[in-house]
N, C-alpha and C positions, 0 to 999 in steps of 0.2 A: 135462462140467462147465459148458460155456458155455451150454447150453440151459437148465438150471435157473436159472442166474444171470440169464439174459435174462427168464425167466418171472417171477422174483421182482421184477424191476424194473418189470414191467407191472402195471397197476392191476387190482383184482379184477373190475371190471365188464368190462374188456377180455378177461380170461381166461374169464369166464362166457360172453361173447358168442361167443368162438372155439369153446369146447367145445359150446355150444348149437348153433352152426352145423354142427359136425361130426356131432353126434347127429342133427340134423334131416336132414342130407344122407344119413346112413346109413339112417335110417328111410324116407326118400323112395325110396332105392334098393330097400329091402326091399318097400315098398309097390308099386313098379313091378313087382318080381319076382312078388309075390302076384297082382297084376292080370294079368300075362301068364299066370301059371299058371292063374288063374281062367278067362281067355278060352280057354286051350287045353283046360282040363277041361270047360268048357261045350260046346265043339265035340265033345269026346269023350263027352259025356253022363255024365261020371263025377262031376261036382260040380253042385249046383243053382245057380239064379240068385242066391239070397241070399248065397252065398259070394262071388259076383262083385261084388255091390253092396257087400259088406263090404270087399272089396279096394279097390274104387274110393273108398269113403269114407276108408279108411285112407290111401290114396295122396293124396287131397285134403287130409286133415288134415296129412299129412307135408309136402305142398307149401306149405300155409299156414304151418306151423311153420317151414319152411325160409326162406320170404320174410320172416317176422317176425324170425327170428334174424338174417337178413342185414341187415334194416333197423336192428335193435338194434346190430349190429356197426358199421355205418356211422355211426350216431348216436354210439356210444361213441367211435369213432375221431375223429369231428369234435370231440367234447367234449374228448378227450385233446389234440388239436392246439390247440384254443382255450385249454385250461388251461395247456398248455406255453407258448403265446404270451403269456398273461397273466403266467405266472411269469417269463418272460424280460423282459417289459416292466417288471414290478415290480422285478426284480433290477437292470435297467438304471436305473430311477428311483432306487432305493436307492443304487446306485453313483454316479449323477450327484449326488444329494443329498449323499453323503459327500464327493465331490470339491468340491462347492460349499462345504460346511462347512469343509473343510480350507483352501480358498482364502480364504474370507471371514474365517476365524479367524486367519489368519496375515499378511494384507496390512496395510500401514501406513495405508491410507486407510479412512475410514468408508464402508461400503456400507449404503445405506438403501433402504427401500421404503415409500411413502406411499400411502394410499387417496385416489383423486382426488375422490371425493364428499365425504368427511368431513374430509380433511386429516390423518387420524390416522396415526401411525407403525405399519406392519405388521411391519417387521423392521429390525434394525440390528445390525451385527456388533460384536465386542468392542473394536475400535479406537475406538468411540464413547466408552468410558470413559477410554481413554488420552488422547484429544485434548481432550475436554470436561471431564474430571475429575468426571463424574457417572455414576451407575450405570444400567445398562439396566433394572433392576427399577423404578426411579423413573419411567423413560420408559414402561414397560409399564403402570404404575398411572395415569399421566397421559400419553396419547399425544400431546398437544399441548404437552408441556413443552419441546420443542426450541425453540419460539418464544421462551421466556424466556431462552434461552442467548444469543440474538443481542444484540449491543450496542444500547443504547437509541437511539443516534443512527442506527443502520442498520435497526432493527427494522421500522419502518413500510414502508420501501422494499422490504425483502426479502419481507415477508409479502404485499405487493402483487404482487411478481413471482411468488410462488408461486401466488396466485390467478389471475394472468394466464396462468401455465403450464397451468392446468387447461383453458384454451381453446386456446392455441397449441401446447402440448406442449413448448416449449423453455424451458430454465432453465440459465443460465450466469452466476453472480454471484460476486464477491469481496467479502467483508465481514468484520466483526470479531465475535468471540464473547467472552464474559466467563467466566473460570473461577471456581470457588467462592471463591478467594482474592482476586478482584478484578482479576487480571491479564488483559489483553486479548491475544488472538491473532487472526491473520488466517487465514481459510480460503477455499478455492476450491471452490465447490459446483457440480456439473454434474449434470443429470438429463435423462431422456428418458421419453416416455410408453409405456405398454403398453396396446394396444387389444384389444378383443374382436373377434369375427367380423363385427360390424356396423360396425366402425371407431370405436366410442366409447372414449374414454380411461377405463380402469378404475383404473389405478394408475401411480405414478411410481417409477422406480428410478434410482439415481445414486450418486455418490461424493462424499466430502468430503476434500480434501487440505489439510493444514496447511502454509501458505505464509508463516509468520511470518518465517523466516530470509530467504526470498526477498524479502519485502516490506521488511524492514529493510535488505537489501542495496540494493534499488532506492531507498529513501529516502536511504541513505548516498551513493549515486551522484548523486542529485538535489542533495543537500546539498553535495557536493564540487563539482558543476558550478556551483551557485549561488555557492559561495565563490570558485571560479575566475573566474566572471564578475564578482563583486564586486571581487576583487583586480585584475582587468584594468581595470575601470571606475575603481577607485581610482588605479591606476598611471597611467591615461590622464588622469584629472583632475589628479593631482599634476604630470604632465609639462606639461599645459597651464598650470597655475597657476605653475609654476616658470618656464616660458617667458614668460608674461605679466608676471611680477614682474621679469624681467631685461630686458624689451624697452625699458622707459623708466625712467631713473634719477631722474626727478623725484619728490620725496617724496610730493606729492599723488597722483600717478598710482599709486605703489607702494601707498599706503594704501587707495585706492579699489579697486585690483585685489585686494588681500588680502581685503577684506571681501566682494567679489563671489565670489572663489574659495572662500572659507570657507562661503558660503551654499549652494554646490553640494554640499558635503560634510556640513555639520552644519545641521540645521533650527532656526535661532534666530529669535527675534522682535526682539531688541535685541542690539547688539554695540558694544563700545568698544575702541579701541586706545589704551592708556595707555603713554606713554613716560617714562622716568626723566629728571628734571632733576637730582636729587641722590640721596643714599642712600635717602631715604624720600619724596621729593617726586616726584609724577607729574603730567603734564599730559595732557589729553584731546586726542590728536592727530587722531582721527577717530571717528565714531559712525555707527551705522545702526539705524533709519532716520535720515537726517540732517535735522534741523530747519532751518527758515529762519533762526532766530536763530544757530544754530551756523555756518551759511554766512556770515553777516554778521560773526561775531566770530572769524574764522579767525586774525586777528592777535593776538587776546588769548584763547587757549583757557583754559578753567577748569582749575584744579589741585586736587589732593587730597593729603592726608597719609596715607600708607599705615598709619601707626600707629593711625588711627581705623577702619581696616577690617582686622580680624584675619585674615580669610581671604586678602585680597590680600597682607598682610604675610607670611603663611606661604608663599604661592606664590613670592614674590620671594626669600625667604631660603632655602627648600628647593630652589628651581629645579625643582620638580615640579608637574605639573598637579593641579588640585583639581576634584572633581565633587561637587556637592550635589544629589541627586535631589529633595529636598524641603527648601526653606530654612526652612519653618515648624518643622522639627524641630531647627534649629540655633540655640541661644540667643545665640551671638556673631555672628549674621548681621546685616549692615548693608548695605542696597542702595545703589548709587550713585544720586545724584540724577537722573542722565541716563538710567538704565536702566529707569525705570518700575516696574510691578509684576513682580516676579521670584519665581517659585515653584520653578524649577529653574535651577541656575547652574553654569557651567563656566568655568574659568580656566586659561590656559596661558602660562607665561613665554616671552618672546622672548629667546633666548640666541644670541650669536654670539661666537666666539673666547673661550669660557668667561666671557663678560661678559653680564650681564643688561641688556638694552636697554629692556625694558618688559613689558607684559602684554596678553594677549588676554582680554577678558571677554565671555562670551556668556550671555544670559538668555532665559527663556521663561516665559510665564504659566501653563503647564500643569505639574503635578507629574510627576516621573519622565519628563520629555521627553528628557533626555540620558542616554546609556548609556556604558559603558566603551568601546564601539566608537567613539562620537563623540569621546570624550576622546583615543583613540589617533589618530584622523584629524586632530584639531586639533593634536596634538603633531607629527604628520608634516608638516603644512603650516607650522607655526611655524618649522621649521628653515630652509627656503628663504626664508620671510618675514623672519626676523631678518637673514639674509644680505643680502636686498634692501634692508632698512631701513638696515643698516650701509653698504652701497654707496651708497645715496641720500644718507646723511649725508656720506660721503667726497666724493661728487659735488658736494654743496652747498658743502662746505669748499673743494673744488678751484675751484668757481666763484667763491667769495669771494676765495680767494687769487689767482685769475686776474684778477678785477676789481680787486683792490688792486694787483696787479702792473701791470695796464694803466694804472691811475690814476697809479701812481708813475712809470711809463715816460713818461706824458704830462707829468707834473710835471717830470721830468728833461729832457725835450725842450724844454719851455717855458723851463726855467732855462738850458739851453744856448743857446737862441735869444736870451734876454735878455742872456746873457754876450757872445754874438757881437755883438749890437747895441751893447752898452756898449763893447766893444773897438774896434768900427769907428768909433764916435763920439768916441773919445778922441784928442787931437792927438798926433801922433808926435813 
């Protein structure tokens, strides 16, 4: 049973070659036998020479047929081996292609292949549709459509890098792509060249990985670090400002230090420190930049009525800061005479022991110059500033009381001296 099955598995040409070889071998043996018999008969003079030559011709024919059959068998065997090798190679290629398809169709990254000469897309796996939101059919119709997916701000740079990769063979870039709904996503594209036997770059293959979450995480880390650095800088500035405000209790130094510390936190062009004289009456205690007239008129600072300035009045009554990004949009806005042109304005009340001492007024000629962050910083600085102003006032009151006490002590001493002189000069 095994032999027929084995014969069935063999090719027809192989079977014919084997049977032909066997027939030719049989005939060759018969021809040799006839030849031998002819030679023997010739010696015995029982057969003529024509029979001998017939035997020789038959033997020669059988020998030629034998060698032709042998050659045919060898050629058929070689063909069978070659066909088997081709079948094995083809099966291996089909299996490799099937594995490649399985891998390419199931990975989360885009696998791409681009022609080095034309820049056209030769292959892209299904992940292309998931990541870019566009069909592979559209890419097949327009092989250069992938360039339109790149974000406009990154497109020139990325296309230049692709062109450069055709010479260097290296491509490793992170850039943004735009989905059909306008949403931007970050991708990481890496590629390497495929060269021919002469070393020339024929195509590029590579992957595209969606790194949007990673990029957002990195941006969040950078943002948090920036906030931490900003908070540290703010805390250091507040510490220095608080220390500077408490180093000298003289009012002039406190006011000058306040404006200088405020400049490091809030970018203003003009600033005024307004202190309350009464419920609605304020006087200009200090301004920046400080004019020469203001320096000469320190003893007689200008005063204003808060009722004439609605926003100042509101800040004093509510005890909350006010931010006006664009004063032109405020119909009730009235600028202070000393502030100059103000398009962006910020005000923070100075409050100590639940008592309003005055107001910080900051101005800038540019619209939208001040932000909520600037308002918060100004409020933070106003707390130690109000305490320093209150301490400076107490210090001035203490100096006044000390001076009055000293003067009264001198007067008392002079009165005692006069009394002693009067008593010593009176007759006993």
